N, C-alpha and C positions, 0 to 999 in steps of 0.2 A: 782248418776249416771252420771249425764254430765260431770265429773272429767274424769271417765273412758274415757269418747268420745275426750275431747282434747287430750288425750296422743296419742293414736295413729294418731290423724291428724297432731300433731307436727312430731310425725317420719317420714310421708308422706311427709311434708314439708321440714325436714332433708335430707331426700333421695333423694329429687326433687333438693336439690342443689348441693347436692355432685354429681350429672349425672349431671349437667349442667358446675361443676367446670370441672371437667373430658374431658368437650368437649370442652369448652374453650383454654386447656391446650393442646389438641391433634392439637386444629385449629390454633395454633402458634408455632409448629412445624417447618413447612415450611420455618423459618426463616434464614436459613443456606446458600437459594437459593440469597439474599440478596449480598451475597463473589461472586457469579459469575457475577455483576455488574463493579466488578472490573477490569476483565479480560482487555476491551481495554486498559485502562490506562496502567496495565501489561506490555503488550505487545507493546506499546510504548517505555516506558522504557527497555526494553527490546533487541532491536533496537541500532546499533550503524554503522556511516557511515565513512567511510575512505576512498581516493582516488579520493574523487566526483571532475567531471569535465563537463564543456560544453565544446562546439565546438565554437569558436567564430563565429559570423558572424551578417552579416551587417540589413539582416532585414528576411523576411520568414519565413523559418524553421530551427531548430538544433538539436541537439542530448544532452543529459546528460547521464554522464557515472557516474561510481564509485563501492565502496564495501560495501553492508547492513550484516551486521553481526547481527544473529539472539541468541541471549546469554542464551533464556530461554528454557525449555524443552518440550515445545510445537512448533508446526509446525505455523508459522503465512504469513497468504494470504496479500499482497498490491492488493487493489483493483481498485487503482485509484492513481491520482497525480494532483498539479497545481505549478503554479507559478506565481507570478508578474510579468515574464519577459515575456508570452505569453499569448493568450487568450483561447489557451486549451492543456494538456497535453495528451500523449494516452501512455499505456504501450504497448511496442512494443516489437516483436521477429523476427527475421529475419530466413527465410526457403528455401528453393528452390521451385522455381513456377513450372507451369505447362510446360513453357517454356525451362526450364533447370537452371534460369539465379536466381540467390538471390534476393529476395524480402523483404522488408518489411510489417507486418500486425500484426491488434490490438492482446496481444495476449491472446485468451480465458481462463476467469475464473481467470484471474489478476496473477502475479506473489505469486509463493509461496515459502518461504527462510522456511528453514526445521531446526527444533529444534536441537539448536549448533552448526548450518551450516550456508551458508551466500548464497549471492546471489551477482552474478557479471555481472554489468553493462556495455558495452563494445561493441567498433562499430562490425557488424556483428554478433552480438549478442544479448541478450537482450539489451534495454534502454528505456529512456527516451523520448520521441518526443515531441518536444516543438512545437505548430505549429500557427503561426499567433505570431509574435514577437512583441510586443507593443514598442520596442527601442531595437536600435542595441546591440549584447553581445559583448562588445571589450576584447581582451585578457585583464586577472586582474580583470574585474568587478566579482563582487560578486554573484551568483545567490541563491536564496532560494526554494527549494523544503518541500513541503507539502504532503506526501504521507495517504492516507487513508487507514484503515485495514479493514479487514473482519471483523466482530460484533461491527465495532465504535471503534473510535479512531483516531491521527494522531500521525505520525514522521516527524517534521521537522529536515530539515537538510542543508547545505548550499554547492555549489561547486562555486569552478573556473575558471572562463573564460580562456580559452587559443588556440591557433590557433593550428590548425593541419590539418596537408593536406597528410595526412600518407593513406589515402583510395582515394584523391580525392574528396571529396563526394559534391554532389549538390545536395542539397534539393530542388526540386521543387514543386508551390502549383499551381495545376492548378483552374484558374479560377478566381484566389485571393481570393477565399473562403477560405482558412485555414482548410480546412475541410480535405484535400485528398494531395495527396504529389507523387512524383516519387522516383523511387528507387535510389541509391546513383550510380552515374557512376563507370562502371571499377570492378564492383560486379559480375565477373563471377564465384566467387569461394569466400568461406568465409576466407579463407585465405589473399586473396586479400584485405578484410575491416579492419581484425582486425589489430591495431596496433602492431607494436612489441613494446618488453620491453624497449626501450632506447627512444620511442617515449612518452611514459607518465610520 
């Protein structure tokens, strides 16, 4: 009689063990999400910089320009930037102000580099604004930039400083704080700011 009771008990234990095994295997299925963590690194390696340059300046503020290409199949958003050459770097766009003149302002949402496309940074358009230079940026000097990407990850590139007077730009720090700036002089229209291809 006692032997007959033991067999059903073992069956119940075996069934419970199988149920627990099934739960364990289903709980481990989210593992593929780990591959998503590699996205920032993938985004960084998908970017390439060319024609990168910085306008030479003795102090105050200046701009960084060039072309950033996205070789991936997904859009990549640049959310910020930094460089040892300045206390602060802002992502700027140039737009028509309320007074009809061109003015620079922080780019809302950052720069989006489309899949398989490129981002052009140039005077009179999107650019990197270096504020509060830590030392003079003289022609021939190499300036390293680090771009922060949405979702994490960074992309680093080097730009060469050069003299540029095509727009007669004059960046002015108000109150010496390095947090705000005046617009370049002679910027009544976008074409007056953009350099000619021969000046690059």
